[in-house]
ZANU-245733 format. One record per residue (C-alpha): x, y, z. Coordinates in pm, whole numbers, padded with zeros to 5 digits, always signed. Layout:
N
XYZ...
This chain:
93
+03538+01554+03719+03411+01327+03432+03469+00973+03549+03651+00809+03279+03441+00575+03107+03630+00188+03082+03718-00025+02783+03476-00293+02774+03595-00654+02614+03229-00686+02448+02914-00543+02409+02780-00757+02674+03002-00621+02946+02898-00295+02836+02560-00320+02922+02632-00539+03219+02840-00157+03286+02542+00054+03217+02297-00130+03362+02469-00026+03752+02650+00281+03702+02509+00627+03566+02593+00789+03278+02550+01101+03441+02870+01034+03627+03018+01001+03292+02970+01237+03017+02833+01645+03048+02530+01581+02856+02504+01960+02821+02744+01953+02548+02506+01708+02387+02405+01795+02038+02010+01651+01878+02129+01402+01581+01868+01303+01325+01910+00936+01130+01751+00958+00786+01789+00656+00669+01689+00466+00974+01429+00180+00940+01165+00186+01026+00994+00135+01351+00683-00089+01331+00465-00182+01544+00229-00480+01564-00130-00487+01549-00436-00774+01574-00670-00708+01365-00983-00972+01264-01066-01090+00875-01273-01263+00773-01135-01654+00664-01310-01622+00333-01058-01288+00272-00722-01427+00425-00805-01656+00190-00836-01444-00114-00520-01258+00051-00314-01551+00076-00406-01648-00307-00324-01259-00460+00018-01341-00203+00130-01664-00370+00077-01570-00754+00273-01265-00724+00518-01480-00482+00549-01277-00102+00468-01334+00210+00069-01281+00263+00133-01018+00550+00388-00818+00330+00136-00762+00062-00163-00715+00320+00066-00406+00402+00141-00331-00006-00255-00319-00021-00279-00071+00297-00016+00133+00157-00166+00161-00212-00515+00242-00058-00373+00521+00178-00189+00683-00139-00515+00723-00320-00677+00840-00025-00431+01109+00045-00441+01176-00352-00861+01224-00309-00819+01441-00012-00640+01668-00188-00871+01669-00482-01121+01787-00196-00949+02031-00095
């Protein structure tokens, strides 16, 4: 018989509870079903990349003209280039 999950006053209390208790004592995971969340924001990974200062300055100038943060512009430019490359690969295949 599974234990009853207590009612929590807030999320912090729940976090503290699960840090010290095993969910297997409270939940029958054999009844669990896999769920897909298609509308979640994509996960991001921080990377470090070395670029020439002149390139960064050009990107910052371009970003200022578009009124967007320069890191956002870098992501936009990379995304556009990836799309172009994929189209070229499809044509070549």
